[in-house]
N, C-alpha and C positions, 0 to 999 in steps of 0.2 A: 638930397642925393639924386642921381640920374635914374634912368629906367631900371626897373627891377631885373635881376639876373634870371635868365631863362636857362633851364637845364633839363635835358632828357638823359636819364641814367644809361640807357642803352646806346647812346651815341654822344660821346663827349664833344664832338664837333658842333653840336647844337648849343653848346655853352657860349653865349654871346651877350654882350652888353652894348648899350647905345654908344656909337662913336663920339668922342669928345667929352664923354662923361667922366666924373671923378673916378668911378669904378674902372673905366678903361685905362686911365693913366696909372691908377694904383696897381692894376694887373701888370702893366708894362714894367713898372719899377720892381715888382715882386719877381717877375720872370728874369730880369737882369740880375737881381740879387742872388737868385738861386743859381743862375749860370755862373756868376762870379765865385760863389761858394764851391760849386763843382770843379771849376777850373783851379781854384786854390788847393783843393784836395788832390787833384791830379798832379799839380805842381810838386806836391810833397812826395809823390811816387817817382816822378821823373821830371827833372828841371828842363829837359829839352822839348817838352810838349809845347806846341804852338799856342799863342796867347788867345786866339779868337774862336776856335771851333765850338765851344760850348755856348757861344752867344747867338749862333744861327738858329737853334731851336727856340731860344728865348724870343727872338724877333718873330719867328713864325707863329708861335702861340699867342704872343701879344697882338699881332695883326689879325689872327683868326678870331680871337675873343673880343678885342677892343676896337678893331678897325684900323684903317691906314694911319691915322694920327698916333694911335698907341704904338703901332709898328715902327713909325719913324722915331718916336721917343725912345723905344727900346734900342733901335739902331744907334742913335746918338749916344745914349747912356752906355751901351755895350762898348762902343769904340773908345769912349772916354775912360771907362773903368779898365779896359784892356791896356790902353796906353799908360795909365797911371800905375797899375798894379802888376802887370805881367810882361811889360816890355822893359828891357835893360836900359838904364838902371831902374829897378823896381821901386814903386811907391814914390814916384817923382814925375813931373811933367818936363823931363829933359828934352832937349832938341832931338827930333827924330832923324835917324839916318835915312838915306835914300831907300834902303830896303824896307825899313819900318814904314816909311810913308807909302810905299807901293802896297804893302800888306794892308794898311788901314784903308787906302782908297779902294782896293779890291774888295775888302770886306764891306765897305759902304755900298758899292755898286751891287754886289751879290745880295746884300740884305735888302736893298730897295727893290730889287727884282722879286725877292720873296714877299715883301710887303704888297707889291702890286698883284702878285698871284693870289695871295691870301685875301686881299680886298675884293678881287674879282670873284673868288669863290664865295665870300660872304654875300655879295650882291646876288649871285645866282641862287644860293641856298635860301635867301630871304624871299626871292621871287617865287621859287618853287613852293615854299611854305605858304605864301599868300594864295597861290593858285590852288593848293590843296585845301585850304580853308574855304575858299569860294566853292570848290567842287563839293566838299562835304555839305556846305550850306545848301547848295542846289539840290543835292540828293535828298536831304532831309525835307526840303520844301516839296520836291516831287513826290516823296513818300506820303506826305500829309495830303497833298491834292489827290493822289491815287486812292487813299482811304476814303476821302470824302466822295469821290466819284463812284467808287464801288458801292458805298452805302446808298447813294442816290439811285444807281442802276438796280440794285436789289429791291429798293422800294418800288420802283416803276414796274419791275417784273412781277412782284407780289400783287400789285394792283391790276396789271393787264392780264395776268394768267391765273387769276383767282379761281377760274372755272376749270383749269387744267392743272391740278396739283402735281401730277407726275412730271410733266414737262417743267413746271415751275421749280420743283425740287431738284431736277437734274441741272437746270441752268444755274440755280443758286449754289449748288454744290461745286460746279465748275468755277463760278466766280469766287467762292471761298478758297478753292485750291489756288487760283491766280493770286488772291490776296496773300495767302500764306507764303507762296513762292516769292512774291514781291518783297515780303518782309525779310526772307532769307537773303535776297539780292541786296536789299538796302543795308543789311548788317555788314556786308562786305564793301560798303560804300559804292554800290552800283557795279562792282566788278563781276558778279555772278554768284553762283552757289554750287556746292559740291553735290554730287548725286547721292552721297551718303546722307546728307542733311535732308534732302528732299524726301528720300524714302523713309527716314526715321520720323519725319514730321507726319507723313501720311499714315504710317502704321502705329503711331503712338497711342491712339485710342483703343487698340486691340491688345490681345494677349501676345506680347512679343516673344514669350517663351516658345510659342508655336510657329514663329516666323523666323526663318533662317535668311540672313542677309550676308553676302560675301562678295568681294570684288576689290579691284585696285582703287586707289584714291584718284578721283577724276573731278576736276573743277570745271563747271560748265559756264560759258558766257551767258549774259542775261536772257537773250532770246531763246537759247537752247534750254536753259534752266526752266523758263516758263513753260515751254512745251513739255518737258519731262515731268514737270509738276502736274500738268493736266493728264498726261498718260497714266502716271502712277495713281493719281486720285481716282480716275475712272475704273481702273482695274481693282483697286482696293475697295471702292464702293460696291462694285459688283460681287467681289468675293465675300463682303460682309452681308450682302442681301441674299445672294443665291449660291455662293460657292463655299470654299473651305472655311472661311472665317464665320460662316453662319452656323457651323456645327462645332460642338465642344471638342470633338476629336480631330477636326480638320487641321491640316498643316499647310504651310505656304513656304516656298523657297524662292528667294529673289537673288539672282546672281548676275553679275555683269563683267564684261571684259572689253579690252581695247586691242584691236589688231588692224594694221594697215590703215590707220586713221579713221576707223569706224568703231563706234560704240555699240555693243550688242548686249541686250538685257534679256535674260531668261526668267520667265514667271511660271512657276509650276505649283499647282494646287493638288492636294491629295487628301484622301480620307474624308472628303466632304460629301454632301448629298449629291445624288445623281443629277447632272446638269442637262437640261433639254437643249437641243440644238435648234436655233432659230435661223430660218433662211433669210430673214429681213434684218439688215444692219440697223441697229438702234441709233438714236441721236448722238450718243456719246461716241460710238464707234466711228460714225461718219465724220464727226468733228475732229477726232484724233488722227484719222488717216489724212485729212487735209492739213492738219498741223504738222505732221511728220513729213509731208511732201516737200516742204521748203528746205529740208535737210537731207533730201535724197533718202528718206526713211521708208522702211517697210514694217508692217506689223502682221503677223500670221498667228491666228488662234486655232487651236485644235481642242475639241472636247473629248478627251480620253476617258476611259473607264475610271481612272483614278482621280480625274478632275481636269480643270482647264489648264492647258499648256499654251503659253503665249511667248513668242520670240519677236523682239523688236530690234531693228538695226538701223543706224543712221550715221551720217558723216559728222565727225566732230569739227566744229568751227576752228579756223586757224588760230583764233585767240584763246581757245580752251587750254587749260593748264593741267597736264597729267602729272601729278606730283608723285614723288617716290613713296613706295609703301612703307609703313612703319617697321622698324626693326623687330624681328621676332615673329612676324606674320608668316602664315603658311607658305612655304616655297619662296618667301621673299616677295610675293606678288599678290597674295590674297589677304583680305582683311575680314575676319569673321566678326560681324557686329551683333549677332543675335545669340541668345542663350539656347535656342532650339537647335535640334540636329537636322541636317538635310534629309528630305524624304528618300526613302529607299526605292 
């Protein structure tokens, strides 16, 4: 037998066999047989129905599934069957009248155009599938190399900064955040990651019942997703060390919105320990401000009595995809992802 039949249930147009194979010709014959059966049934309803309309879909399907050779076979068989069975006198190869000859020639021309179009589509679809396979392979190879490089960098940092455990821990934490975000990006075959997934990944180790997360569905391109991963990681780490997540009663609200092409993220901590204000920007803060600069971003932090309040705003890349919110969400625009209630 020829090449194995390939089929994707979600898209029947991906049902294809190798051109010139036994399966291709068998499908062509089956399509013509079904078309003839349908035409015979229609003929029982009304004898004035034209002889050839049901054979056009048969040619199209045969050409799409089996290629141009199968389409040509279906064209020839369809014309022969229609001539023999559905042109007066029926069930005979009587000499054709001028009108019948014109009908058959017109059918042949139209059917061959259909075959050409279907074969062109097949070639384009095959090329796109091959390119998609190569892209997936490249993304997987890149992911593998990134993991190896990240592990090497972490080993170097551990060695070089053994006498500075605080700085070493901060750098390794950021590298881990980059690695996690890279994995989210790779899962989407390099297209990016949603802000929901980024936030969920960072808050996963903590009591999420005390963390309120809400906002529209926003898909970020790879470079912006990486930056957002760093931002959320830094804020979450600080909240766990010094802020609301370091206290059993502390609460955290993370909300985001999109307006005029800008993404705004609000971070509000409450009921945690009193946070002391430092006049010196830490390593993480300086790094994140630089990272946000490339997106026209700003980050403003305020140490309120109730806890840290942080507002970030940045330009969404042109390639970002702001998806529609799920049905039933609040006001049709908010998605509550957390079990906790927002802080009062």
